[in-house]
N, C-alpha and C positions, 0 to 999 in steps of 0.2 A: 883824795876824798877822805876826810877824817872819819874815823870809826867811832860810833856812839856807844856809850856804855849802857848796859841793860840795867834797868831800875828794878830794885827788889821790892818796891812797894806794890801791894796787891791792888789790882784795878787801875793801876796807873798807866800801863802800856796798852796799846790797841791790839785787839785780837785779830788774827788772820782769817780770811774766808776759807771755807773748805774747798779743796780742789775738786773739780768735776772731770769726769772722763771725756774723751773725744766724742763719743756717741751722745752723751748728755749735752755737751756744748753745741752739737749740730742741731739738736732738737729745740734748744732754747732760742727764741727770737731775740736777736740782739737789739733790734729797733722796730718800732711800730711804723709800718708803711701806710701811706695814704691810699685809700681805695677809690678808683674812678670807674664809672660805667656799671654795667649790670653783670650779674653772675653768669658764668657759662651755662648754656642750655636754657636761657630765659625765653628765647623765641618759641621753642617747642612748648614750654609751659603756658605761654600766653595763648597759643593756638588751641591748646587743649581746653583752656578756660573759656575761650570764645565759643567753641563747639558745644561745650556743656551748657553754656548759657542759652544758646539757640535751642537746644533740645529741651531744656527746662521750660522755655517760653512756649514751644509747641505743645508740650504736655499740659501746661497750665491753661492753654487757650480753650475756651468753651466754644464748641462748634455752633451753639445756638445764638451766640452773639455775632451779629453781622456788622456791616458798616454803620458808623455813627454819623454819616453825612446826612444833613437835613434835605428832604425832598419837598419841593414847592408844589403843592397840590392845587393851588389857586388858579394857575395858568391853564391847567388841563380842564378844570371845571368851567372856567370862563369860555374857552374855545368850544367846549361841548354845547354850552348854552347859546353861543353865537351862531353855530352851524349845527342845528339839530338834524338837518337832512344829510349830513355826511355819513351817517350810519345807514347802510343799505339793508332793507328788510330781506329776509331769507325767502327765496322763491318757493311756491307751494309744490309739493311732490305730485308728479304726474303718474297716475296708475296706468300701466301699459296692459292692454288686453291681448290675449293670444289670438292671432289671426292665421287663417290657412295660408300656407306658402303659395305664392304665385309663381307659376312656371315662367322662366325667363324666355323672352321672345328671341327667336333665332333670326338674326339679320344677316343677309348675304352681303359681304363686303364688296366694295368696288374693285378691290385688288383681284378677287377671284374671278369676277366678270371680265376684267381686262386680260387676265391670264388665259381664260378660255377663248376670248376673241383672238388673242395673239396666236394661240395654238391652231385655231381654224385657219387663220391667214397663212401661217407657216406651212400647214398641210396643203392648202390650195396652191401655194407657190411651188412647193416640192412636186406636186402632181403636174403642174404646168411645165416644170423643168424636165420631168421625165418624158412627157409627151413631145417636147421640143428638142429632145436629145438627138444630135446629128448622128452619133454612132449607132444609136438604136434605130434610127430611120434607115441607115444603110443596111443594117442587119435585116430589117423587115423587107427592104427592097430585094436583097439576095434571097430571102425565103420565098417571096412571091415569084421570083424568077427561077426558083428551084435550083439555086446554086449551092454548092457545098460550103458549109460553115466550119470554121476552126473551133477547137475546144474552148479557146478563150472567148470567142464570140458567142458560143452557146451558153457558157457560164454567165457572161454579162447579160445576155437576153433573159435568162431565167431569173437572175437577181433583180433586174429592173421590173420584170413582169410581176414578181412576187411582191416587191415593194409597192407597185402600182395597185395591186389588189388589196393590200393592207390599208393603204390610204383611202381607197374607195370605200372599204367597209367602215372605216372610221367616219367618213363624211357622208355615209349612206347614199353613195352615188352608184347608179346602175350603169354599167358599161354596155350601151346599146349600139356602139359603133361597129362591133364585130358580131354579126348574127351567126348562130350555130348552123352547121351544114345540115341540109335536109329539112330545115324549118320552112313552113309555109307562111308568107308575109300577109296574104289577104285571101278572102274567099274567091275572088276572081281568078287568082292564080291556081287555086285548087280545081275549079271547073275547067280551066284551060288544060291542066295536066290530065284530067279525066277524059277530055275530048281527044287529046292527042295520043292517049294510051291505046295501043293496038292489041286486041284480044287474039289468042291463037285460033286456028281454023276449026279444030275439033270442038272447042268450047262454043264457037259461034254457030256451027251447024246444029249442035244439040239444042241450043237455045231456040233456034228457028223451028225445029221439029216440035218442041214442046209448045210453042205458040200456036202451031197448026192444030194440034190435038186439042 
């Protein structure tokens, strides 16, 4: 390569650009790049803008302003004129006067009557069973024959007689089958006993002497 001579004419030769350091060269953009899309963080900015717009709309909204939808009043007026009886009149107020309380009537239920009837029937049946008890009949036969009774038979006899007396008191039944000893059945028996009664001799002699005097 041939070497060129330097010219001594002023302004004739090109001037060299000043040299830059490496840091300055890194900061200088060498070419302009084409930008595509949006800047980073754009979605957050848009969300903030939407929220702020909604808040501003709510703040600026007048609560006295309602819906601007038109309401047809002609149909309701026509229906009211066509059916004037649809509206029911209010009933008149009834003035209640205070009255004396009436005592409730006491009614005897059928269940109570049936229960009482069943109780009487059960007591009658139990009384009949006691009187027809074979073991009790044998004990009575031994007692009439003056035979010795065991302790069990005595306890059974007392128990049955006590129950018989309780049922009889409940049913108001008088046991007339067993008369008490020494009781007089009729007036004829009394005169018969007086006639058969023998007076002592001393008493009879004194009565005869008194009659003579």
